C-alpha positions in Angstrom: 111.6 101.6 96.3 109.7 101.7 93.0 110.2 105.1 91.3 106.9 104.6 89.5 105.0 106.0 92.4 106.0 109.4 90.9 103.8 108.5 88.0 100.9 108.1 90.4 101.5 111.6 91.5 101.6 113.1 88.1 98.3 111.6 87.1 96.6 112.2 90.4 97.3 115.9 90.0 95.6 116.0 86.6 93.0 116.8 87.8 73.8 86.5 97.3 72.7 86.1 95.2 71.3 84.3 92.1 72.7 80.9 91.1 72.3 80.1 87.4 73.7 76.5 87.7 74.9 76.4 84.1 78.1 74.8 83.2 80.1 73.9 80.1 83.5 74.2 78.4 85.3 77.0 76.5 88.7 77.6 74.9 91.3 78.8 77.4 92.2 82.5 77.0 96.0 81.7 77.1 96.0 80.3 73.6 96.8 76.8 74.8 93.8 75.3 73.0 92.8 73.4 76.1 89.2 73.3 77.1 88.5 75.0 80.5 85.4 73.8 82.4 83.4 76.7 83.5 80.3 77.2 85.7 78.4 80.2 87.0 79.8 80.1 90.5 83.1 81.6 91.8 84.7 82.0 95.2 86.2 85.4 96.0 88.2 86.4 99.0 89.4 89.9 99.9 89.5 91.9 103.1 86.9 94.2 104.5 87.7 97.7 103.4 88.5 99.8 106.4 86.3 102.7 105.2 83.3 100.5 104.2 81.0 100.9 107.2 77.8 100.6 105.0 78.5 97.3 103.1 79.2 99.0 99.8 81.4 96.2 98.5 79.1 93.3 99.3 76.2 95.3 97.7 78.3 95.8 94.6 79.0 92.0 94.5 75.2 91.4 94.5 74.8 93.8 91.6 77.4 91.8 89.7 75.4 88.6 90.3 72.2 90.3 89.3 73.8 91.6 86.1 75.7 88.4 85.1 74.0 85.5 86.7 77.3 84.5 88.2 77.0 83.5 91.9 79.7 84.7 94.1 80.8 82.9 97.3 82.2 86.0 99.0 84.6 85.7 101.9 85.5 89.0 103.6 87.6 89.0 106.8 90.3 91.2 108.3 93.4 91.6 106.3 95.5 89.2 108.4 92.8 86.6 108.4 92.6 86.7 104.6 96.4 86.4 104.3 96.3 83.4 106.6 93.9 81.7 104.2 95.2 82.8 100.8 99.0 82.4 101.3 99.0 78.6 102.1 96.3 77.9 99.5 98.4 79.5 96.7 101.6 78.0 97.9 100.1 74.5 97.8 98.6 75.1 94.3 95.1 74.8 95.7 92.0 75.8 93.7 89.7 77.0 96.5 89.6 80.6 95.3 88.9 82.1 91.9 89.7 85.8 92.8 92.1 86.6 95.7 93.4 89.6 97.5 96.8 90.6 96.0 98.7 93.0 98.3 101.4 95.3 97.0 103.9 93.6 99.3 103.4 90.3 97.6 104.0 91.2 94.0 107.6 90.1 93.6 107.0 86.8 95.4 103.8 85.8 93.7 104.8 86.7 90.2 108.2 85.0 90.5 106.6 81.9 91.9 103.9 81.8 89.2 101.1 81.7 91.7 98.8 84.1 89.7 97.5 84.3 86.2 98.6 87.1 83.8 95.4 89.2 83.3 96.6 90.1 79.8 95.2 86.7 78.8 91.6 87.9 79.6 91.4 91.7 79.4 91.0 93.5 76.0 94.1 94.9 74.4 94.9 98.4 75.9 92.4 97.9 78.7 94.7 99.3 81.3 95.8 102.4 79.3 93.5 104.8 81.1 94.4 103.5 84.6 96.9 105.4 86.8 100.1 104.1 85.3 101.9 103.7 88.7 99.2 101.3 89.8 99.5 99.2 86.7 103.3 99.1 86.9 103.2 98.1 90.6 101.1 95.0 89.9 103.0 94.0 86.7 105.7 91.3 86.7 109.2 91.3 85.3 107.6 90.1 82.0 105.6 93.3 81.8 102.3 91.5 82.1 99.6 92.7 84.5 98.8 90.4 87.3 96.4 92.4 89.4 93.8 95.2 89.1 93.6 97.5 92.1 90.4 97.4 94.1 91.7 99.6 97.0 93.7 102.6 95.9 94.9 103.0 99.5 97.0 106.1 100.0 97.1 107.5 103.5 96.7 111.2 104.5 97.3 113.4 107.5 94.2 114.7 109.3 93.8 116.9 112.3 91.0 118.4 114.3 91.0 122.1 113.4 88.4 123.0 116.0 90.5 121.6 118.9 93.6 123.3 117.6 91.7 126.6 117.3 90.4 126.2 120.9 93.9 125.7 122.1 95.1 128.8 120.3 97.2 126.9 117.8 97.2 128.7 114.5 98.5 125.9 112.2 98.9 122.1 112.2 102.3 120.7 112.9 104.9 120.3 110.2 107.3 118.2 112.3 106.9 115.5 114.9 108.4 117.8 117.6 105.7 120.3 116.9 103.0 117.5 117.0 104.3 116.5 120.5 104.3 120.1 121.7 100.8 120.8 120.4 99.5 117.6 121.8 100.7 118.4 125.3 99.1 121.9 125.1 95.8 120.4 124.2 96.1 117.6 126.8 97.0 120.0 129.5 93.9 122.0 128.8 91.8 118.8 128.9 90.7 119.2 125.3 91.8 115.7 124.3 92.9 112.5 126.0 95.9 111.9 123.7 97.4 113.6 120.7 97.1 110.5 118.6 96.2 106.8 118.9 98.4 104.9 116.4 97.5 101.4 115.2 100.4 99.5 116.5 98.8 96.1 117.2 101.0 93.1 116.4 99.7 92.5 112.9 100.8 93.3 109.4 99.8 96.9 109.6 102.7 97.5 112.0 105.2 96.6 109.3 103.4 99.3 107.2 103.8 101.7 110.1 107.5 100.9 110.4 107.9 101.9 106.7 105.8 105.1 107.2 107.8 106.4 110.2 111.1 105.4 108.6 110.2 107.5 105.6 109.2 110.5 107.7 112.7 110.4 109.2 114.4 110.2 105.8 115.4 106.6 106.2 115.0 103.5 104.0 114.4 99.8 104.8 116.5 98.2 102.0 118.4 99.4 98.9 117.5 98.6 95.3 119.3 95.3 95.6 117.6 94.1 98.8 120.6 94.9 101.0 119.6 95.6 104.6 119.7 99.3 105.6 117.4 99.3 108.6 120.2 98.1 111.0 122.8 100.5 109.5 120.8 103.7 108.9 120.8 106.2 111.8 117.6 107.7 110.4 115.7 104.4 110.7 116.9 104.0 114.2 115.7 107.6 114.9 112.3 106.7 113.5 111.7 103.8 115.9 112.9 105.9 118.8 110.5 108.6 117.6 107.7 106.1 117.8 108.7 105.1 121.3 109.0 108.8 122.3 105.3 109.3 121.6 104.4 106.6 124.1 107.1 107.6 126.6 105.9 111.2 126.7 102.3 110.3 127.0 101.3 111.8 123.6 100.2 108.5 122.1 97.5 106.4 123.7 99.4 103.6 125.6 96.7 101.2 124.4 97.8 101.8 120.8 99.8 98.6 121.0 96.4 96.8 120.9 94.7 99.1 118.3 93.9 98.3 114.7 93.2 100.9 112.1 89.5 100.9 112.7 89.9 101.5 116.4 92.3 104.3 115.8 90.0 106.0 113.4 87.0 105.6 115.7 88.8 107.4 118.5 89.7 110.2 116.2 86.1 110.5 115.0 85.0 110.7 118.7 87.2 113.7 119.2 89.4 111.9 121.7 92.6 112.5 119.7 93.6 115.5 117.6 95.8 113.9 114.9 95.4 111.0 112.5 98.8 110.7 110.7 97.7 107.8 108.4 94.0 108.3 107.7 92.1 106.6 104.9 91.1 108.7 101.9 87.5 108.3 102.8 87.9 109.5 106.4 86.3 112.9 105.8 83.2 111.2 104.5 82.7 109.6 107.9 83.9 112.6 109.8 81.0 114.6 108.4 78.4 111.9 109.0 76.7 112.7 112.3 75.5 109.1 112.7 79.1 108.0 113.0 81.1 111.1 114.0 81.3 113.5 116.9 83.5 115.9 115.0 81.3 117.0 112.1 82.8 120.0 110.3 85.9 119.9 112.5 88.4 117.8 110.5 90.9 119.2 108.0 93.8 117.9 105.9 97.4 118.9 105.9 100.8 117.5 105.0 102.3 114.7 107.0 104.8 115.9 109.6 108.4 114.7 109.4 111.5 114.7 111.6 112.0 118.0 109.8 109.5 119.9 107.6 111.2 118.8 104.4 110.8 115.1 105.3 107.1 114.7 104.9 106.1 111.4 103.4 102.8 109.8 102.5 102.4 106.0 102.4 100.5 104.2 99.6 99.3 100.7 100.1 97.2 99.6 97.1 95.6 96.2 97.0 94.5 94.4 93.9 92.3 91.5 92.7 94.2 88.5 91.1 93.3 85.2 89.6 95.1 82.1 91.0 96.8 79.9 88.5 94.8 76.9 89.9 91.4 78.6 89.5 89.0 76.4 87.5 86.9 79.4 86.4 89.2 82.1 85.2 86.9 83.6 82.6 84.2 84.4 85.2 86.8 85.5 87.6 87.9 88.1 85.1 84.3 89.2 84.6 84.1 89.8 88.4 87.4 91.8 88.4 86.3 93.8 85.4 82.9 94.7 86.9 84.2 95.5 90.4 87.0 97.8 89.2 85.1 99.4 86.2 84.8 103.2 85.9 81.2 103.0 86.9 82.0 100.9 90.0 84.9 103.2 90.9 82.7 106.3 90.8 79.9 104.6 92.8 82.3 103.5 95.5 83.9 107.0 95.6 80.4 108.5 96.0 79.4 106.1 98.7 82.5 105.9 100.9 85.1 108.2 99.4 87.5 105.6 97.9 90.1 106.9 95.5 89.6 105.8 91.9 92.1 103.8 89.8 91.0 105.6 86.5 92.5 108.9 85.6 89.3 110.5 84.3 87.3 109.3 87.3 89.7 110.9 89.7 89.2 114.2 87.9 85.4 113.8 87.6 83.7 117.1 88.3 80.9 115.6 90.4 83.4 113.8 92.6 85.5 116.9 93.0 82.5 118.9 93.9 81.7 116.4 96.6 85.3 116.0 97.7 87.1 119.3 97.3 89.7 118.0 99.8 90.9 115.7 97.0 92.8 118.8 95.8 94.4 119.1 99.2 95.5 115.5 98.9 97.8 116.6 96.1 100.1 118.3 98.6 100.8 115.0 100.2 101.0 112.9 96.9 104.3 114.6 96.0 105.9 112.6 98.8 104.1 109.3 98.2 106.1 106.1 98.8 105.2 102.4 98.9 106.4 99.3 100.7 109.7 97.7 100.0 109.4 95.4 96.9 110.9 92.1 98.1 110.3 88.5 97.2 110.8 87.8 101.0 108.4 90.5 102.2 106.3 88.0 104.2 109.4 87.0 106.2 110.3 90.6 106.7 106.9 91.6 108.0 106.6 88.7 110.4 110.0 89.5 112.1 109.3 93.3 111.9 106.0 93.0 113.7 107.4 91.0 116.6 110.6 93.0 117.1 109.2 96.5 116.7 106.3 95.8 119.0 108.6 94.4 121.6 110.6 97.6 121.4 107.6 99.8 121.6 106.4 98.0 124.7 109.7 98.7 126.3 111.0 95.2 126.5 114.0 95.9 124.2 115.7 99.0 122.8 115.2 100.2 119.2 118.8 99.2 118.5 118.2 95.7 119.7 115.0 95.4 117.7 116.7 96.4 114.4 119.7 94.3 115.0 117.6 91.2 115.9 115.5 91.7 112.7 118.8 91.7 110.7 120.1 88.6 112.4 116.8 86.7 112.0 116.6 87.6 108.3 120.3 87.4 107.4 119.7 84.8 104.7 117.9 87.4 102.7 120.4 90.2 102.9 121.1 91.2 99.3 118.1 89.3 97.9 115.5 91.3 96.0 
């Protein structure tokens, strides 16, 4: 696990379109002296932001076109659909995209393979100095060059419905998973909620994130610093999968959670059908207080993530960045897009609109934003325990096997022990590989 996430914590707590049709050539930014053909049209692909229910990102792209005259062919799909398009294109050296989604789980593989362009070739010297250092470090390669600028500073937080807990006579939110189960059953027995929670355990990449999250809250680890398997040897990781299964077995988690994605899970929470959202987006409170979207206006509060014990709270961070493929034929304009979309001005605008967390230190401590989002101060209580995904060059392979075997276990078709052992067997060629 990258220890640089501690730096994120330190700094957090400080608190389309117009087509110009022009084309030409220019010197390449990498100093090679070669002429790069440019035009005023780029193709950009990144996922739909889970919190963007108002089209804030597409609107910002239109602003970029209006300001620069650069037409953007924007492709926005679900995360898995984007991955299915981007990964084979980069692996084959294709030039279909000029700016691509760059997930934190792909950093080691992409930079080692040379699939993406060092952004140092385009950005001004010292450009990244005022960004949150942990985010810079995460998307830097072993050569210390920056390969991605974060567009989605996605750290997850624990939310609960305070009004429902109050009605049930529960004085404080749970600090352990045992307490969450006990409180859920109390509220279910009184008919206040259908289920305590509705996790997003659909068979897609988010389930591999969930496996990390639950493992961390039980004090376990997926691999060690050298890529050696721990999940099949660590009793805490086994306890985490059994803890997930227990929520289903005891009727606390919605049994349909095995088909839910993040949006579905959040929508049920906003309808008041569940009391807890263990991994909520940073902008969830923005929607919770919007009566056009939410049935729980004024009812939602933030607390620390429960753990197997109170001292094992852990928050998951899943930042996503923009990157420029090596094969892009329009890298200069691709950088202009990244610079515009992630600027301080754009960061503040998106935070105002949908509650996204900024990537710039001074925007995160902006007085206007803190006045609008006083709960950002509560986020600090969870940021002390922030952890990210395992940094592995074979993360794609891990995620694919994890999704299948963990879901098979959650559905009751194999035990947790069998799931973890099978994952290790299917991935044995990678044991000890970073």
